[in-house]
C-alpha positions in Angstrom: 9.9 11.7 6.5 8.0 14.5 4.7 8.4 17.7 6.8 6.3 20.4 5.1 6.6 22.9 7.9 8.7 23.5 11.0 6.2 26.0 12.5 4.5 24.8 15.7 4.1 21.1 16.7 5.1 19.5 13.4 6.2 16.2 15.0 3.6 14.0 13.4 4.7 13.9 9.8 4.1 11.6 6.9 6.6 8.7 6.9 7.3 6.7 3.8 9.4 3.7 2.8 11.7 3.9 -0.3 13.9 1.0 -1.4 16.9 0.7 -3.8 19.4 -2.0 -4.6 22.2 0.4 -3.8 22.8 3.9 -2.4 23.0 5.1 -6.0 19.6 3.8 -6.9 17.4 3.4 -8.8 14.9 4.3 -6.0 11.4 3.0 -5.8 8.3 5.2 -5.5 7.5 6.0 -1.8 5.2 3.7 0.1 3.2 5.5 2.8 3.7 4.0 6.3 2.1 6.3 8.9 1.9 9.9 10.3 3.3 9.3 13.8 6.5 10.9 14.9 9.4 11.7 12.5 12.8 10.2 11.5 11.7 6.5 11.8 14.0 3.6 11.2 13.9 -0.1 10.3 15.5 -2.9 12.4 16.4 -6.0 10.5 16.4 -8.9 12.9 18.6 -12.1 12.5 15.5 -14.2 12.0 14.5 -12.3 8.8 11.8 -10.2 10.5 11.7 -6.4 9.9 10.7 -3.9 12.6 9.6 -0.3 12.2 10.4 2.1 14.9 9.1 5.7 15.4 8.7 8.3 18.1 5.3 9.1 19.6 4.7 12.8 20.3 2.3 13.9 23.1 0.5 17.1 22.0 -1.4 17.6 25.3 -0.5 20.8 27.1 1.5 20.4 30.3 2.7 16.9 29.5 6.1 15.5 28.6 6.1 15.9 24.8 8.2 12.7 24.3 5.7 9.8 24.8 8.1 7.0 23.9 9.1 4.9 20.9 6.8 2.4 19.1 8.2 -0.8 17.7 6.0 -2.5 15.2 6.6 -5.6 13.0 6.8 -4.6 9.4 4.9 -6.9 7.1 6.8 -8.2 4.0 3.6 -8.6 2.1 3.3 -6.6 -1.1 2.3 -3.0 0.0 1.4 -2.2 -3.6 -1.6 -4.6 -3.4 -3.5 -3.9 -0.2 -6.7 -5.8 -0.1 -5.3 -8.6 -2.2 -5.9 -11.7 0.0 -3.9 -14.3 -2.0 -0.8 -14.2 0.2 -2.9 -14.2 3.4 -5.0 -17.2 2.2 -1.8 -19.1 1.4 -0.2 -18.3 4.8 -3.4 -19.2 6.7 -3.5 -22.6 5.0 0.2 -23.3 5.7 -0.3 -22.3 9.4 -3.4 -24.6 9.7 -1.5 -27.5 8.2 1.5 -26.9 10.5 -0.6 -26.9 13.6 -2.5 -30.1 12.6 0.7 -31.9 11.7 1.7 -31.6 15.4 -1.8 -32.0 16.9 -4.5 -33.3 14.5 -7.2 -32.6 17.2 -6.4 -28.9 17.6 -9.1 -26.4 16.7 -7.6 -23.6 14.5 -9.5 -20.3 14.3 -8.6 -17.3 12.3 -8.8 -14.0 14.2 -10.4 -11.5 11.9 -8.7 -8.1 12.1 -10.4 -4.8 12.1 -10.7 -1.7 9.9 -7.9 0.8 10.4 -8.7 4.4 11.0 -5.3 5.4 9.8 -5.8 3.7 6.4 -9.2 5.3 5.9 -8.5 8.8 7.2 -4.7 9.3 7.1 -3.3 7.4 4.1 -3.2 9.6 1.1 -3.5 7.5 -2.1 -4.2 4.3 -0.2 -6.8 1.7 -1.2 -9.3 2.8 1.4 -8.5 6.5 1.5 -11.6 8.7 1.5 -13.8 5.6 1.6 -15.2 4.1 4.9 -14.6 1.7 7.7 -17.3 -0.4 6.1 -15.4 -0.7 2.8 -12.2 -1.8 4.5 -14.0 -4.3 6.7 -15.8 -5.8 3.7 -12.4 -6.6 2.2 -11.2 -8.1 5.4 -14.3 -10.2 5.9 -14.1 -11.6 2.4 -10.4 -12.4 2.7 -10.9 -14.3 6.0 -13.9 -16.1 4.6 -12.0 -17.3 1.6 -9.0 -18.4 3.8 -11.3 -20.4 6.1 -13.0 -22.0 3.1 -9.8 -23.0 1.4 -7.9 -24.2 4.4 -8.9 -27.8 5.0 -9.5 -27.8 8.8 -10.1 -24.3 10.0 -12.8 -24.4 12.7 -14.0 -20.9 12.0 -13.3 -17.2 12.0 -13.4 -15.1 15.2 -15.2 -12.0 13.9 -13.4 -9.3 15.8 -13.4 -6.8 12.9 -17.2 -7.2 12.4 -17.7 -6.6 16.2 -15.6 -3.4 16.0 -17.6 -2.1 13.0 -20.8 -2.9 14.8 -19.7 -1.0 17.9 -19.1 2.0 15.6 -22.3 1.7 13.7 -24.4 1.4 16.9 -22.8 4.5 18.5 -20.7 2.7 21.2 -17.4 3.6 19.6 -16.2 6.6 17.7 -15.8 6.4 14.0 -13.0 8.8 13.4 -10.4 9.4 16.2 -8.7 12.1 14.1 -11.5 14.6 14.5 -11.9 14.0 18.3 -13.8 11.4 20.3 -17.5 12.1 20.5 -19.0 12.4 24.0 -20.2 9.1 25.4 -18.3 7.0 22.9 -15.0 5.0 23.3 -12.0 4.9 21.1 -11.3 1.4 20.0 -7.8 2.2 18.6 -4.6 3.0 20.3 -2.4 6.1 19.7 -1.5 5.0 16.1 -5.1 4.5 15.1 -4.1 1.1 13.7 -3.7 -1.3 16.6 -6.4 -1.7 19.2 -6.2 0.3 22.4 -7.7 -0.9 25.8 -11.3 -0.7 24.6 -10.6 -2.5 21.4 -8.6 -5.1 23.1 -11.4 -5.7 25.6 -13.9 -6.1 22.8 -11.5 -8.5 21.1 -11.3 -10.6 24.3 -15.1 -10.7 24.6 -15.4 -12.0 21.0 -12.8 -14.7 21.6 -14.4 -15.7 24.9 -17.9 -15.9 23.4 -16.9 -18.0 20.4 -14.5 -20.4 22.2 -16.8 -21.0 25.2 -20.2 -20.7 23.6 -21.2 -18.3 26.4 -22.8 -15.0 25.9 -20.2 -12.4 27.2 -23.0 -10.2 28.7 -23.9 -13.1 31.0 -20.7 -12.3 33.0 -22.4 -9.3 34.4 -21.9 -5.5 34.2 -18.9 -5.5 36.6 -16.8 -8.2 34.8 
């Protein structure tokens, strides 16, 4: 955790991952993780998965400042090569093959993820830092398209990320949650500006519903 100041509400600090073969080093260059809470930790599960834990701080006046602890799975993909789809394409193909080995008739779809506000606006030195949601989504769209093309029997891609970007571009959703949410717009992301919040999850569900059923989601009516 990089604590540059202890004046005021300094609880949301930059958190990094540094690795070494032993306590004596040599130590790697820091890899930026997030700017949520401080003193995070890693949990190494018995099944080989890694989990990242950090505190969430509530800055709203009159509220309990401690807003809980977030547990997120930490990806073991190479953090030095964000945007490189090779490992994802390989994993998607392996997943598709495993599913069809059990059930050859199964329809396998890839759920396209969405551009991350934290990567665009709050990741110093990152691949998409200072660029745009459009730039990150272009990388995601291309990666999923290549994965669907190279996997033998993928039925298609569920374009959740494209839907999220369209919601931003058409003024339904806010583009940058770090500078406040514009009046009349929704925030697609959750507190970490990485995962979807309620509005983003609802949009995701509508995209999945529309693609799997062939029905237009708006046909469900305004009160659905």
